[in-house]
Steps between C-alpha positions, in 0.01 A plus 500: 500500500558337829326181615304528818644350812331149504652441842293761676207367684149547390318765696188397684290805461220363722751444778652845447153657526407294820844576678527867388600722798216739423135426524367442139161461353348441160169664440205516260247774546659588832440133633793304627552191266829394634734624785845393665561405853653829585180678418314250732737559778485887459122502532470223740284269274515177326495464114150350534391818681641726215445330180181595324455803725517865422791721594241690697550273781853628545392869543395672808172595342294437193512870412889497481483189272256677273700839486834326455371289211346810330825701559742243370304378192600793277861492612502111427341563180747773398819352658439129524626521867419663828660524836420675828515474878161435664350373821376142478329270745594163630237236437522242770721359773615666812525836329165480323367848404838668581589771237860543371686694223559306197686573166294371218620469131293366227507434120189480275537213255275710257523873512161555331338287789715597795306280752437224257814301615816597712788407698557680834764497758466607870775603730411529880650839628381444853845457643604840365172688505220430762144629473501679826201741506147406426442636143201533285507315165536842328787602747683188411470576126625858540784389734609243229505768231672750732789244544512479119585875517179626335365846570143565623388589150655177365345302771172651437517416128614136578203451746250706303451742798581875535839612626322665793363162608845356476631783726229420768610130494864595517428746802332202669793280426733756653290508822493130527875451438590823698687633198601876467521515121438287201851386468490409869176302435659318213795412714275366784289298259815348341641422849186358612 
């Protein structure tokens, strides 16, 4: 058995969390109990503005926050992790209220209670993918799932709506993005 390298420096995990290049947050019952500077910078807020607040403040609407929580809970409970691209909202500063695409990844610390406690990372995708058209909350959800490659039936199941309703939202997205087909729409959504 080899001896561990005693010359290696101790890792300051608090400093690693604070200086991580991605936005990070620790949560309890979907309330931010800690976050790093990258998250504050991304959402244009101070730690004081975010700590103790519900993640709802980072969503374009309360309905999107509620639907997202309901949609991800069973997946977190089953897999322990969840990731997607979604539209989020800046909190304060010169870009207050601006929406942007964000890649969100989370881990439930207890699968049996997926929202009890978790750790979340946020990556701002706005430099690669802009939110160009005015989209409804449901159109944003459908767009995010289209970009994940889901069919209308799969999107309908994920959002608990009929596949026909998904097709209506997809048609509206195609008009707004002036897309000629679903692959063209996905390309335009990904390109911003």
